[in-house]
C-alpha positions in Angstrom: 71.5 19.8 -15.4 72.0 22.8 -17.8 74.9 25.0 -18.5 72.9 28.1 -19.4 69.6 29.4 -18.0 66.8 29.2 -20.6 66.7 33.0 -20.8 70.4 33.5 -21.5 70.7 35.6 -24.6 72.8 34.2 -27.5 71.7 36.4 -30.4 69.8 39.5 -31.3 68.0 40.3 -34.5 66.4 43.6 -35.6 63.9 43.7 -38.5 63.3 47.4 -38.5 60.1 47.1 -36.4 61.0 44.6 -33.7 64.1 43.7 -31.8 64.2 39.9 -31.2 66.1 38.3 -28.4 67.1 34.7 -29.2 67.8 32.7 -26.0 69.6 29.5 -25.3 66.4 27.9 -24.1 63.4 27.5 -26.4 62.6 31.1 -26.0 62.3 34.0 -28.5 61.3 37.4 -27.2 60.4 40.5 -29.1 60.0 44.2 -28.3 59.2 47.3 -30.3 59.6 49.9 -27.5 63.3 49.7 -26.8 62.9 46.8 -24.3 60.4 48.4 -22.0 58.0 45.5 -22.7 58.9 42.0 -24.1 56.5 39.6 -25.8 57.2 35.9 -26.1 57.4 35.0 -29.8 58.2 31.3 -30.1 54.8 29.6 -30.5 55.3 26.7 -33.0 59.1 26.3 -32.4 60.4 23.0 -31.0 61.9 22.9 -27.5 65.3 24.0 -28.9 66.9 27.4 -29.3 66.8 29.5 -32.5 70.0 30.4 -34.3 69.0 33.2 -36.6 65.9 35.2 -37.5 65.5 37.6 -40.4 62.7 39.4 -42.3 62.0 39.2 -46.0 59.1 41.4 -47.0 56.3 40.6 -44.5 57.6 37.2 -43.7 60.1 36.3 -40.9 62.4 33.3 -41.5 64.2 31.5 -38.6 66.9 28.8 -38.5 66.3 26.1 -36.0 68.0 22.8 -35.0 65.5 20.8 -37.0 65.0 23.1 -40.0 63.7 26.4 -41.3 60.6 28.1 -40.0 58.4 31.0 -41.2 56.1 33.5 -39.6 53.6 35.7 -41.5 52.3 37.4 -38.3 55.5 39.2 -36.9 56.5 36.1 -34.9 53.1 35.5 -33.3 53.4 31.9 -34.4 55.8 29.9 -36.5 55.4 27.1 -39.0 58.0 24.7 -40.2 58.9 25.4 -43.8 61.6 22.8 -44.6 60.1 20.9 -47.6 62.9 19.5 -49.7 65.6 20.2 -47.0 67.6 17.4 -45.4 65.9 15.8 -42.3 67.6 16.1 -38.9 70.0 18.9 -40.1 70.7 21.9 -37.9 70.3 25.1 -40.0 72.4 27.8 -38.3 73.3 30.2 -41.1 70.7 32.4 -42.9 71.2 34.8 -45.7 68.5 36.7 -47.6 69.8 38.3 -50.8 68.6 41.6 -52.2 66.7 39.6 -54.8 64.8 37.9 -52.0 66.5 34.5 -52.3 66.7 32.7 -49.0 69.7 30.6 -48.3 70.0 28.4 -45.2 72.7 26.0 -44.2 74.5 24.1 -41.5 77.3 25.7 -39.4 80.1 27.2 -41.6 82.6 24.6 -40.4 80.4 21.9 -41.8 80.1 23.6 -45.1 83.9 23.6 -45.5 84.1 19.9 -44.7 82.7 17.1 -46.9 79.2 16.6 -45.6 75.9 15.0 -46.5 74.2 18.3 -45.9 74.7 21.3 -48.2 73.2 24.7 -48.0 69.7 24.9 -49.4 68.5 27.7 -51.6 64.8 28.3 -52.1 62.7 31.3 -53.3 
């Protein structure tokens, strides 16, 4: 039994070209015509929902329950990109600096508490 329907929206991201709808199910949708048409954009993600999604250059970066993912084809497919990051850690926070440095980390409440997982910084 689930609390939320798989299409229940929990976050929206806009990269200047597409608007992405991040749902509580393992579903990410995208549109570039103000929502008239939606395209599924979650091929390669695990059966979990996506926390955040942002663009850096031509690459999209997404935070997932099991790590960080990247897409070089506007979300057509995703590839796990978590080398060097802790295993079995949910990455919910994503920041891309103006210098292009990508920072991903666990929920903010876990950052404030002593934890075995710390935010990861990678170029």
